[in-house]
Backbone as a ProteinNet text record, in pm:
[ID]
protein_1_A
[PRIMARY]
MFLKTSLNRLRGRSMLDPRAASAEQLFLAPPFSQEVVAAIRLISTRLPLKPDEASRLLWQNESNAACQAEYEALQPLFNKIENPGRVLEIGPGFGRSVVFFHQKGLFAESEISLYDADGTSTRYKQKYYDQPPRWPDTSSFCGNLSLLQTMLNYNQVQQFRIFDARQMPLAALPGPFDLIYGFYSIGFHWSLEYYLDDLEPLLHQNTIVICTLNKNFRTFPRLQQFSTRVVKCREVKKKAPPLRLLILSKGPLPEVGQSLVEAFPESYR
[TERTIARY]
63.3	-4.7	77	213.7	293.1	335.1	396.3	458	354.3	240.3	157.4	111.3	76.5	46.3	191.6	284.6	420.8	448.9	398.6	407.2	303.6	192.2	91.3	109.4	212.2	223.2	361.9	427.5	530.3	468.6	368	304.2	217.9	148.2	61.9	-16.3	20.8	-75.8	-87.9	4	39.3	-97.9	-126.5	-214.7	-371.9	-383.4	-502.2	-566.7	-667.1	-713.5	-687.3	-655	-624.1	-750.4	-865.9	-995.8	-987.3	-912	-961.4	-893.1	-807.8	-763.5	-868.3	-974.9	-1061.1	-1195	-1211.8	-1308.5	-1311.3	-1446.4	-1460.1	-1439.5	-1388	-1342.8	-1416.5	-1529.1	-1648.9	-1615.4	-1525.6	-1513.3	-1354.8	-1362.1	-1223.1	-1146.3	-1060.1	-948	-906	-915.2	-835.9	-669.8	-633.4	-462.6	-440.9	-332	-298.3	-187.3	-217.9	-137.3	-97.4	-7.2	28.3	-90.1	-185.3	-304.7	-436.5	-407.7	-503.4	-473.9	-360.3	-307.2	-330	-256.4	-285.2	-443.4	-532.2	-659.2	-733.5	-665	-707.8	-630.5	-530.8	-436.7	-532	-616.5	-701.1	-769.8	-832.8	-936.4	-873.6	-802	-743.2	-597.5	-594.7	-474.5	-397.3	-471.4	-361.1	-274	-301.8	-220.2	-107	5.8	124	112	47.3	-2.1	106.4	127.8	216.3	168.1	203.1	148.8	228	168.4	226.2	116.3	127.4	30.6	7.6	102.1	102.5	13.1	23.1	-76.3	-216.3	-233.1	-361	-436.3	-352.6	-434	-450.7	-360.6	-363.9	-520.2	-493.5	-615.8	-760.9	-748.2	-886.6	-912.6	-812.6	-847.3	-930.7	-869.8	-923.4	-1044.3	-1064.3	-1204.4	-1321.9	-1274.1	-1390.4	-1394.6	-1278.2	-1308.5	-1383.3	-1367.3	-1480.5	-1626.5	-1620.6	-1762.9	-1832.2	-1765	-1812.3	-1852.4	-1753.8	-1797.5	-1927.8	-1965.9	-2068.4	-2186.4	-2154.6	-2272.4	-2296.5	-2227.5	-2265.4	-2331.2	-2284.6	-2358.2	-2470.7	-2510	-2648.4	-2737.7	-2685.4	-2763.5	-2896.3	-2904.4	-3000.9	-3111	-3092.9	-3169.6	-3228.4	-3117.7	-3145.7	-3235.5	-3212.8	-3324.7	-3467.9	-3490	-3623.3	-3684.2	-3614	-3690.9	-3646.2	-3757.7	-3727.3	-3608.2	-3570.6	-3444	-3480.2	-3390.3	-3448.5	-3459	-3559.4	-3587.2	-3486.1	-3471.7	-3401.4	-3289.3	-3139	-3061.5	-2969.1	-2949.9	-2869.1	-2727.7	-2619.1	-2504.4	-2435	-2397.3	-2331.8	-2175.6	-2095	-1968.6	-1907.1	-1949.6	-1914.8	-1762.2	-1686	-1540.1	-1509	-1497.3	-1446.6	-1561.2	-1667.7	-1783.6	-1784.5	-1681.6	-1659.2	-1804.1	-1878.1	-1958.4	-2120.9	-2134.2	-2213.9	-2185.7	-2053.1	-2025.2	-2045.9	-2020.8	-2030.6	-2168.3	-2243.7	-2414.7	-2455.5	-2404.6	-2463.3	-2444.6	-2335.1	-2264.1	-2360.7	-2375.5	-2483.6	-2623.2	-2646.8	-2791.5	-2866.2	-2837.4	-2923.9	-2942.3	-2858.2	-2869.6	-2869	-2909.4	-2919.4	-3030.8	-3137.3	-3231.9	-3250.7	-3189.6	-3189.2	-3154.5	-3229.9	-3184.5	-3063.9	-2963.8	-2830.3	-2780.2	-2814.3	-2754.9	-2653.9	-2541.4	-2403.8	-2385	-2343.9	-2334.5	-2185.9	-2119.7	-1960.8	-1927.7	-1798	-1718.7	-1577.9	-1517.5	-1377.5	-1321	-1230.2	-1142.9	-1016.6	-922.8	-758.8	-714.3	-778.2	-728.6	-811	-763.2	-850.2	-867	-986.9	-1026.2	-1109	-1016.7	-1064.6	-1067.9	-1018.1	-979.5	-1129.5	-1122.7	-1241.9	-1311.4	-1236.4	-1285.4	-1387.4	-1363.6	-1472.7	-1575.6	-1568.1	-1671.5	-1791.4	-1737.3	-1824.4	-1872.1	-1791.5	-1854.6	-1816.1	-1898.1	-1852.5	-1903.8	-1805.8	-1847.3	-2000.1	-2056	-2198.5	-2192.6	-2293.9	-2269.5	-2321.8	-2264.3	-2178.6	-2026.5	-1998.3	-1832.5	-1843.3	-1777.1	-1769.2	-1629.5	-1563.5	-1405.4	-1379	-1489	-1470.1	-1491.9	-1510	-1510.5	-1398.1	-1343.1	-1211.2	-1219.1	-1335.5	-1356.7	-1285.6	-1324.9	-1267.1	-1383.4	-1485	-1580.1	-1575.8	-1444.5	-1402.6	-1359.1	-1282.4	-1239.3	-1349.9	-1425.8	-1569	-1632.2	-1667.5	-1729.9	-1627.9	-1535.3	-1416.9	-1427.1	-1436.6	-1465.4	-1566.9	-1675.8	-1789.2	-1826.6	-1779.2	-1784.6	-1697.2	-1571.4	-1476	-1552.9	-1626.1	-1708.7	-1859.1	-1880.6	-1985.6	-2120.6	-2112.7	-2247.5	-2305.6	-2424.4	-2482.4	-2584.1	-2687.6	-2800	-2730.9	-2651.3	-2634	-2608.8	-2624.6	-2623.9	-2536.9	-2443.9	-2333.4	-2400.2	-2398	-2449.8	-2310.9	-2266.1	-2147.1	-2235.3	-2152.3	-2200.5	-2174.2	-2075.8	-2043.5	-2158.2	-2255	-2354.6	-2471.6	-2519.2	-2631.4	-2643.5	-2710.4	-2717	-2754.3	-2759.7	-2773.7	-2945.3	-2998.7	-3162	-3228.3	-3142.6	-3206.4	-3205.6	-3156.3	-3154.4	-3304.6	-3316	-3422.7	-3467.4	-3514.9	-3575.4	-3720.7	-3794.1	-3715.5	-3655.6	-3586.5	-3519.7	-3551.7	-3553.5	-3591	-3453.7	-3330.3	-3208.5	-3129.6	-3092.2	-2965.2	-2856.3	-2748.1	-2622.3	-2513.7	-2424.6	-2285.5	-2209.4	-2086.4	-2006.8	-1884.3	-1838.6	-1714.6	-1734.9	-1853.6	-1919.9	-1978	-2127.7	-2180.1	-2178.3	-2197.8	-2208.5	-2060.6	-2007.9	-1840.1	-1753.9	-1722	-1624.5	-1722.9	-1811.9	-1927.2	-2024.5	-2089.9	-2199.7	-2310.8	-2416.2	-2536.2	-2617.1	-2586.4	-2677.4	-2697.9	-2596.5	-2587.5	-2657	-2678.2	-2725.4	-2866.6	-2964.7	-3087.6	-3174.2	-3154.2	-3228.8	-3221.1	-3100.4	-3072.8	-3132.3	-3115.7	-3182	-3334.5	-3401.9	-3533.1	-3630.7	-3594.7	-3672.2	-3628.8	-3561.6	-3510.1	-3592.3	-3634.4	-3700.3	-3863.8	-3892.8	-4029.8	-4072.2	-4196.2	-4201.9	-4134	-4074.5	-4010.5	-3866.7	-3834.3	-3675.5	-3567.3	-3487.1	-3397	-3256.8	-3202.9	-3077	-2974	-2857	-2735.3	-2630.3	-2548.7	-2427.6	-2314	-2186.2	-2094.9	-2110.1	-2059.1	-2066.8	-1928.8	-1897.3	-1780.6	-1747.4	-1653.2	-1600.7	-1647.6	-1669.5	-1711.6	-1847.3	-1939.3	-2059.8	-2135.3	-2206.3	-2310.7	-2441.1	-2538.4	-2690.5	-2709.6	-2824.7	-2871.9	-3039.2	-3088.3	-3261.2	-3309	-3296.1	-3369.3	-3367.3	-3278.5	-3311.5	-3416.7	-3476.7	-3599.1	-3726.5	-3707.7	-3823.2	-3815.6	-3714	-3696.2	-3684.3	-3728.7	-3694.6	-3534.8	-3482	-3330.2	-3275.3	-3206.8	-3105	-2975.5	-2880.9	-2748	-2692.7	-2611.6	-2540.9	-2399.8	-2338.1	-2184.3	-2125.7	-2014.1	-1964.6	-1804.6	-1753.6	-1607.7	-1532.3	-1403.2	-1319.3	-1216.1	-1173.3	-1065.2	-956	-917.3	-796.8	-758.5	-653.1	-595.4	-610.2	-677.4	-693.5	-784.6	-850.9	-922.4	-1053.2	-1116.6	-1241.1	-1386	-1483.4	-1558	-1625.9	-1681.6	-1740.8	-1895.1	-1955.1	-2093.2	-2176.6	-2306.1	-2360.3	-2478.7	-2522.5	-2655.4	-2770.1	-2893.7	-2996.8	-3120.2	-3170.5	-3259.8	-3392.6	-3500.4	-3613.6	-3736.1	-3807.9	-3937.4	-4034.2	-4012.4	-4153.6	-4075.9	-4143.7	-4082.9	-3950.9	-3895	-3749.8	-3776.4	-3709.2	-3705.5	-3596.7	-3644.1	-3546.8	-3429.7	-3332.2	-3184.2	-3098.2	-2992.8	-2878	-2927.9	-2920.5	-2958.2	-3019.2	-3106.3	-3159.6	-3056.7	-3078.4	-2965.4	-2935.7	-3022.7	-2987.8	-2896.2	-2927.5	-2840.3	-2689.9	-2706	-2561.1	-2488.5	-2552.5	-2490.8	-2564.7	-2573.6	-2628.2	-2558.2	-2428	-2374.7	-2470.7	-2522.7	-2594	-2732.7	-2767.8	-2910.8	-2892.6	-2792.6	-2765.8	-2815.1
-118.1	-1.1	123.3	136	254.9	268	135.7	168.5	203.2	164.1	216.5	373.8	417.4	543.9	615.8	600.8	688.5	707.6	581.4	591	684.9	695.5	774.4	895.5	955.3	1084.1	1143	1058	1085.3	1108.3	1078.8	1065.4	1194.7	1213.7	1357.6	1394.1	1484.9	1526.3	1418.5	1354	1288.9	1150.6	1145.1	1024	1077.4	1199.6	1220.6	1225.2	1201.4	1183.3	1338.9	1348.2	1484.6	1552.4	1493.5	1597.9	1654.1	1623.6	1681.8	1818.7	1846.9	1994.2	2090.9	2050.2	2138.8	2149.2	2076.7	2112.8	2226.2	2264.8	2404.5	2424.6	2514.9	2535.2	2644.7	2516.2	2590.7	2573	2459.5	2449.1	2506.1	2607.2	2691.2	2617.5	2566.5	2521.4	2643.9	2656.9	2761.5	2747.6	2834.5	2811.3	2712.2	2604.4	2497.3	2545.7	2493.7	2481.5	2295.3	2279.8	2169.1	2076.9	2165.6	2101.2	2076	2141.4	2129.9	2026.8	2007.8	1905.7	1765.5	1756.4	1636.7	1579.3	1670.5	1649.9	1582	1634.5	1590.7	1470.6	1452.5	1316.7	1189.7	1226.9	1115.8	1082.9	1168.7	1116.3	1107.2	1194.4	1193	1137.8	995.7	925.1	902.2	946	899.7	1013.2	1159.2	1271.3	1297.1	1382.7	1389.9	1564.5	1560.1	1698.4	1742.5	1860	1930.3	2072.4	2153.2	2270.9	2395.4	2360	2462.6	2510.5	2607.3	2625.9	2524.7	2467.9	2373.8	2227.2	2212.1	2105.2	2144.9	2309.8	2338.6	2312.9	2384.5	2399	2206.7	2115.6	2016.7	1941	1959.5	1926.8	1967.6	2118.7	2164.8	2119.6	2107.1	2078.9	1910.2	1789.8	1703.3	1673.9	1766.9	1774.6	1841.9	1954.7	1969.3	1880.5	1812.1	1721.5	1604.4	1544.9	1456.7	1503	1616.6	1675.3	1693.9	1744.3	1747.8	1599.9	1529.5	1374.5	1348	1340.3	1319.3	1367.1	1510.9	1605	1554.3	1538.4	1531	1355.3	1268.9	1123	1157.1	1256.1	1253.4	1368	1427.8	1538.3	1487.9	1383.9	1324.5	1307	1284.8	1234.8	1388.4	1473.6	1591.9	1673.7	1647.2	1718.1	1685.9	1575.6	1506.8	1522.7	1575.1	1597.7	1757	1755.7	1902.1	1913.3	2070.5	2037.1	2030.8	1934	1902.7	2008.1	2023.9	2104.2	2043.9	1963.1	1913.5	1782.5	1805	1718	1677.8	1573	1494	1431.7	1494.6	1415.1	1337.2	1187.8	1112.2	1102.6	1141.3	1144.5	1243.2	1375.1	1488.2	1528.3	1473.3	1492.1	1651.4	1703.1	1877.2	1957.8	1889	1949.3	1988.3	1934.5	1972	1955	1851.2	1821.9	1917.3	1943.2	2040.3	2197.9	2240.5	2363	2348.7	2258.9	2225.5	2231.5	2128.1	2131.5	2281.8	2342.5	2439.7	2561.9	2573.9	2655.5	2622.4	2533.1	2488.2	2503.5	2530	2575.4	2472.6	2364.3	2246.7	2241	2281.2	2316.4	2466.8	2551.7	2685.7	2728.8	2655.2	2668.5	2580.6	2496.7	2385.9	2373.7	2306.6	2284.1	2172.1	2203.5	2101.3	2051.5	1915.4	1870	1747.2	1775.4	1685.8	1604.1	1444.2	1365.6	1324.2	1349.3	1294.4	1288.8	1280	1247.2	1303.3	1355.3	1357.2	1204.9	1195.7	1073.1	1106.6	1001.6	975.2	888.3	798.2	704.4	680.3	607.8	600.2	432.6	392.8	250	221.5	196.2	194	36.3	-63.1	-190.2	-275.1	-382.9	-430.4	-494.4	-546.7	-592.9	-470.1	-363.6	-266.7	-285.9	-279.5	-292.3	-382.8	-525.2	-642.2	-645	-567.2	-562.6	-419.7	-332.9	-206.4	-191.2	-101.1	-62.7	7.5	-38.4	20.1	87	196.7	293	238.8	295	398.3	411.2	287.1	291.7	382.1	499.1	596.8	578.1	466.1	454.2	453.4	431.6	446.6	573	676.5	792.1	873.9	965.7	996.1	1156.8	1227.3	1356.4	1453.6	1577	1693.9	1789.6	1800.7	1876.1	2050.6	2077.1	2212.3	2252.9	2175.8	2213	2200.1	2094.4	2111.3	2231.5	2276.8	2423.6	2509.3	2553.8	2617.2	2629.3	2525.2	2517.2	2561.9	2544.6	2566.3	2718	2766.2	2902.9	2993.1	2913.4	2989.7	2991.6	2910.3	2902.9	2977.9	3028.3	3109.7	3023	2907.6	2813.2	2841.2	2869.9	2918.5	2822.4	2780.8	2714.9	2560.1	2519.7	2425.1	2381.3	2251.3	2216.1	2058	2068.3	1960	1885.2	1746.9	1657	1573.6	1561.7	1496.2	1356	1243.3	1126.6	1058.1	1102.3	1069.5	1090.1	1183.8	1223	1161.7	1107.6	1061.5	959.6	853.9	755	819.2	758.2	823.9	821.7	721.2	692.3	808.7	860.5	965.6	1110.7	1133.8	1249	1340.6	1419.1	1484.6	1490.9	1388.9	1345.1	1394.3	1355.6	1314.5	1396.8	1356.9	1408.8	1410	1514.5	1477.9	1411.8	1432.5	1361.5	1330.6	1216.6	1141.1	1092.6	1152	1092.4	1060.9	980.7	967.3	918	1000.8	987.1	926.1	800.6	743.8	695.6	681.8	661.4	513.9	538.1	440.9	370.2	240.8	192.6	170.7	270.3	243.7	190.6	237.7	191.2	109.8	130.6	52	8.2	-131.3	-193.3	-108.4	-86	-6.6	-106.8	-272.1	-363.4	-311.6	-274	-273.7	-129.3	-61.4	85.8	98.6	32.7	32.4	59.4	-2.6	8.7	139.6	215.9	340	440.1	411.6	515.6	507.6	412.9	395.5	490.7	531.2	656.6	769.4	784.6	918.9	939.6	840	845.9	868.1	969.3	952.6	888.7	875.6	773.5	832	953.9	983.6	1028.7	1004.6	1031.1	971	1029	955	957.7	818.2	780	770.6	839.1	812.1	760.5	667.8	657.4	574.5	593.5	525.1	405.8	292.2	172	101.5	29.7	-40.7	-105.2	-137.6	-210.2	-375.8	-405.4	-560	-579.4	-444.9	-455.6	-575.1	-633.6	-756.3	-711.1	-737.9	-691	-767.5	-758.8	-835.4	-810.6	-938	-934.2	-805.9	-743.8	-618.9	-507.9	-476.8	-388.6	-400.9	-521.6	-558.9	-510.2	-441.1	-350.5	-196.5	-161.4	-17.8	-15.4	87.2	124.2	157.2	140.6	127.2	174.3	238.9	250.9	290.5	254.5	260.1	333.4	441.2	520.1	513.8	495.2	496.3	676.7	660.7	782.8	807.7	867	907.5	886.3	835.3	819.4	950.5	1028.5	1104.7	1059.4	941.2	866.1	813.8	843.3	823.4	665.3	624	512.6	413.5	453.9	369.9	372.4	256.1	197.8	314.7	328.4	400.2	365.7	464.9	415.9	388.9	352.4	336.5	390	497.9	545	459.6	402.1	339.8	487.8	449.8	549.4	471.6	499.3	425	532.3	448.5	528.8	424.3	462.6	404.9	404.1	530.6	561.4	533.7	538.6	532.1	626.2	579.3	659.6	695.2	807.6	815.5	732.9	685.5	566.8	625.4	636.5	698.4	566.2	564.8	471.5	352.6	242	109.5	66.1	-69.5	-128.1	-215.3	-265.9	-334.6	-463.6	-538.2	-662.4	-624.5	-505.1	-450	-423.8	-379.4	-317.7	-443.2	-536	-641.5	-775.5	-813.8	-930.9	-1044.8	-1050.8	-1190.4	-1209.3	-1086.2	-1105.3	-1202.1	-1201.6	-1258	-1386.9	-1451.9	-1572.3	-1681.6
-16.9	-5.2	1.4	68.4	94.8	-60.1	-127.5	-237.1	-359.4	-336.8	-434.8	-421.8	-292.2	-260.4	-313	-278.7	-305.6	-463.7	-562.2	-678	-736.6	-680	-737	-678.9	-597.2	-568.4	-653.3	-687.6	-789.3	-917.1	-988.8	-1115	-1094.7	-1000.5	-1002.4	-1110.2	-1178.1	-1292.9	-1395.7	-1395.8	-1527.2	-1524.8	-1409.7	-1362.7	-1444.2	-1449.7	-1487.5	-1633.6	-1688.6	-1822.9	-1874.8	-2001.9	-2070.8	-2065.4	-2064.9	-2054.1	-1916.6	-1821.2	-1691.2	-1662.5	-1764	-1794.6	-1828.7	-1884.7	-1958.2	-1874.9	-1761.7	-1665.9	-1608.7	-1614.8	-1555.8	-1399.6	-1386.8	-1245.2	-1163.5	-1125	-1032.1	-875.1	-855	-716.8	-678.1	-600.1	-576.6	-448.4	-451.5	-308	-276.5	-151.6	-57.8	-78.2	21.7	10.8	65.6	32.6	100.2	212.5	330.1	443.6	455.2	583.5	629.8	660.1	749.8	814.5	684.6	598.4	509.4	416.2	367.1	301.5	364.8	496.9	586.8	558.7	596.6	586.5	448.2	353.3	210.5	149	205.4	165.2	222.8	336.8	400.3	281.1	195.2	119.8	-43.2	-68.1	-203.5	-188.5	-189.5	-176.7	-247.3	-391.7	-497.8	-592.3	-515.2	-560.7	-475.7	-515.8	-456.3	-404.6	-305.8	-263.1	-163.7	-178.4	-77.7	-46	39.7	63.4	-7.7	-120	-239.2	-330.2	-406.9	-503.1	-638	-670.4	-770.2	-729.5	-599.7	-551.2	-528.4	-478.1	-489.7	-609	-710.6	-857.6	-914.5	-877.5	-921.6	-836.3	-725.1	-644.1	-686.8	-708.2	-746.9	-869.5	-962	-1113.5	-1120.8	-1024	-1015.7	-961.6	-859.9	-792.9	-885.5	-969.6	-1075.6	-1202.1	-1238.7	-1342.5	-1300.9	-1189.8	-1112.2	-1126.4	-1045.1	-1066.4	-1179	-1298	-1424.7	-1475	-1458.8	-1506.5	-1453.4	-1326.8	-1233.6	-1323.7	-1309.6	-1365.8	-1497.9	-1567.1	-1726.9	-1714.9	-1641.8	-1643.5	-1603.6	-1495.5	-1425.9	-1522.5	-1609.4	-1667.3	-1717.9	-1793	-1852.4	-1764.5	-1637.2	-1505.1	-1462.3	-1433	-1382	-1500.4	-1603.5	-1696	-1697.3	-1643.5	-1633.9	-1492.1	-1399.5	-1274	-1202.4	-1124	-1092.1	-994.1	-961.7	-886.7	-731.1	-666.2	-546.2	-431	-361.2	-249.3	-105	-81.1	18.8	-29	6	-47.1	70.2	62.2	177.2	88.3	129.6	78.8	210.9	160.3	282	236.6	342.9	303.4	219.2	218.9	113.6	114	207.4	184.1	228.6	121.2	135.1	32.4	13.3	-45.8	-190.8	-272.2	-399.3	-478.4	-456.4	-539.9	-529.4	-378.9	-348.4	-409	-409.8	-477.5	-623.7	-674.2	-837.8	-869.2	-809	-867.2	-794.9	-707.3	-661.8	-794.8	-819	-928.6	-1052.8	-1082.8	-1198.7	-1187.6	-1064.9	-1036.1	-990.6	-996.2	-947.5	-806.1	-749.1	-587.7	-518.6	-643.7	-598	-510.1	-487.6	-413.6	-306.8	-288.5	-212.7	-69.2	35.8	164	183.2	200	196.6	308.1	325.4	457.8	422.5	508.1	466.5	608.3	593.2	707.2	681.9	797.5	787.5	938.2	957.2	1062.4	1052.3	1152.4	1154.2	1174.6	1092.8	1105.9	1088.6	1118.2	1131.5	1039.2	975.3	892.4	799.8	673.9	548.6	551.2	534.1	518.5	407.2	281	142.3	106.6	206.3	164.3	124.9	53	25.7	124.3	258.2	350.8	420.6	417.4	493.3	397.1	248.6	173.8	191.2	232.8	264.6	400.3	500.1	635.6	666.1	657.4	696.1	881	908.3	1080.8	1068.9	1170.8	1179.2	1314.7	1304	1405.9	1513.4	1638.2	1651.6	1642.5	1572.3	1519.2	1372.8	1383.2	1280.4	1226.6	1261.2	1227.5	1092.1	1012.5	852.9	787.5	854.9	807.4	809.2	720.1	712.8	662.7	737.3	681.3	797.1	762.1	860.6	855.3	938.7	937.1	934.1	1023.3	1043.5	886.7	817.1	685.8	617.1	618.1	509.8	516	658.6	662.9	582.8	618	551.2	412	339.4	193.6	150.2	184	154.4	158.9	293	299.2	204.4	198.3	58.8	-55	-106.5	-226.9	-219.5	-108.8	-75.7	-83.8	-47.5	-23.3	97.7	118.6	236.5	300.7	224.2	275.7	285.9	426.4	443.9	604.4	626.3	754.6	763.1	842.6	871	1010.9	984.1	1094.8	1106.7	1236.1	1270.9	1283.2	1208.6	1204.3	1362.7	1435.8	1565.9	1658.8	1633.3	1742.5	1688.2	1572.4	1538	1408.6	1433.3	1355	1199.2	1092.6	940.7	961.6	1011.8	989.5	1096.3	1166.8	1258.4	1205.1	1093.3	1036.6	1004.8	990.9	984.4	831.2	783.9	636	647.4	526.3	422.3	336.7	229.2	124.1	-8.3	-76.1	-216.7	-305.7	-237	-309.2	-200	-212.6	-139.4	-229.1	-180.7	-281.8	-220	-270.1	-192.3	-316	-343.6	-458.4	-359.5	-409.8	-316.9	-198.2	-138.3	3.9	-12	32.6	31.1	-100.5	-125.7	-259.7	-310.6	-278.5	-331.7	-266.1	-109.9	-25.9	79.3	76.8	177.6	102.2	94.2	33.5	59.9	-40.5	-14.5	42.3	17.9	78.8	240.7	302.4	459.3	487.1	405.7	437.5	411.3	338.9	300.9	427.1	536.8	676.6	741.3	690.7	766.2	663.2	532.1	422.4	436.1	459	420	503.3	632.8	687.6	654	556.6	484	344.2	317.9	196.2	168.9	63.9	51.3	-57.5	-146.2	-260.8	-357.7	-383.7	-504.7	-486.5	-351.7	-331.7	-418	-474	-568.9	-449.5	-473.3	-423.8	-532	-517.5	-615.3	-554.8	-592.8	-546	-644.7	-619	-691.4	-661.5	-762	-749.1	-737.5	-648.8	-654.2	-767.3	-794.5	-931.2	-913.2	-782.7	-761.1	-723	-749.8	-697.1	-763.8	-702.5	-743.1	-716.4	-768.4	-708.7	-619.6	-512.9	-432.3	-430	-357.6	-377.2	-358.8	-234.9	-207.8	-296.4	-382.1	-475.3	-546.5	-575.3	-636.1	-597	-471.5	-412.4	-481	-542.5	-573.8	-729.3	-793.4	-932.8	-945.6	-1026.6	-1050	-1156.5	-1210.9	-1318.1	-1302.4	-1401.3	-1404.1	-1491.1	-1464.5	-1587.4	-1570.4	-1656.1	-1670.7	-1640.7	-1583.7	-1539.9	-1576.6	-1659.4	-1688	-1600.8	-1561.1	-1486	-1499.6	-1403.3	-1436.2	-1422.6	-1395.2	-1394.6	-1536.1	-1571.7	-1734	-1754	-1852.7	-1910.2	-1815.7	-1706.8	-1626.1	-1680.9	-1663.8	-1727.7	-1648.4	-1725.8	-1655.9	-1542.1	-1446.7	-1315.7	-1365.5	-1241.6	-1264.5	-1135.6	-1174.4	-1096.8	-1060.8	-956.8	-937	-898.1	-945.7	-948.8	-882	-754	-690.5	-632.2	-654.5	-570.6	-563.2	-469.8	-429.2	-555.6	-599.1	-725.6	-872.8	-976.6	-1110.9	-1117.8	-1225.6	-1257.2	-1399.6	-1437.1	-1600.9	-1648.5	-1760.1	-1832.4	-1887.9	-1806.4	-1825.2	-1817.3	-1900.5	-1867.7	-1914.9	-1809.5	-1821.3	-1719.9	-1729.4	-1616.2	-1551.1	-1431.6	-1364	-1457.1	-1519.9	-1572.6	-1713.3	-1779.8	-1865.2	-1850.2	-1723.3	-1661.6	-1609.8	-1518	-1479.8	-1518.7	-1617.3	-1682.1	-1618.2	-1552.4	-1490.5	-1371.1	-1299.5	-1171.4	-1173.5	-1342.8	-1349.1	-1441.6	-1447.7	-1535	-1422.7
[MASK]
+++++++++++++++++++++++++++++++++++++++++++++++++++++++++++++++++++++++++++++++++++++++++++++++++++++++++++++++++++++++++++++++++++++++++++++++++++++++++++++++++++++++++++++++++++++++++++++++++++++++++++++++++++++++++++++++++++++++++++++++++++++++++++++++++++++++++++++

């Protein structure tokens, strides 16, 4: 793991897909200090970050490239639904997607809730995906709530509230929400199967849930209780295969992307 991380930090900008350089710079990174870099490294483990301007621009560029890829992948869905009034992001990191989607107008009038916890270690291994820690164990979170607030304030996002996962379980949040999402959190680092009980109290009939899927994702029986669609999302890492985003709701969904059967035919053989 140390060798892989060290190599990633040596590669730096060369790791990013060439299209990343053309991403709209809607999320702005503040000046980098040692403390800021240490916090970001827990989440952005593949970048060679230092407390300097080159690193700030590199991280800002990667953040915006990821946001733009996610926005473009979900735009066919966004074009067919009303802008969400109440939004919840699980594991927001430092708020890149909130800022980007806000600047795009999707969250301009939204009440935004963010659920995360301070952390000191990164738990991205497959064993945590298959057996994620359950509340009140929040050791799988690697956020920095103070820095998250600083980033949102720096980008002039105002209508938000941060909920500390150490203080309340996910199911206790003041739902329901119109949109619940997590990029690189539930569904990616931790299997969605283990979180549906926590999510259900936060859903109304037309709530839309979106999450990035782990490369080893397999369907599971309970998904049949929901409407689901899968869309492909461009990876910002050079030569990497596309990611997949799962869209889920109790009610009907627009026919965007693929069905689960089309996206994961091996699970239905």
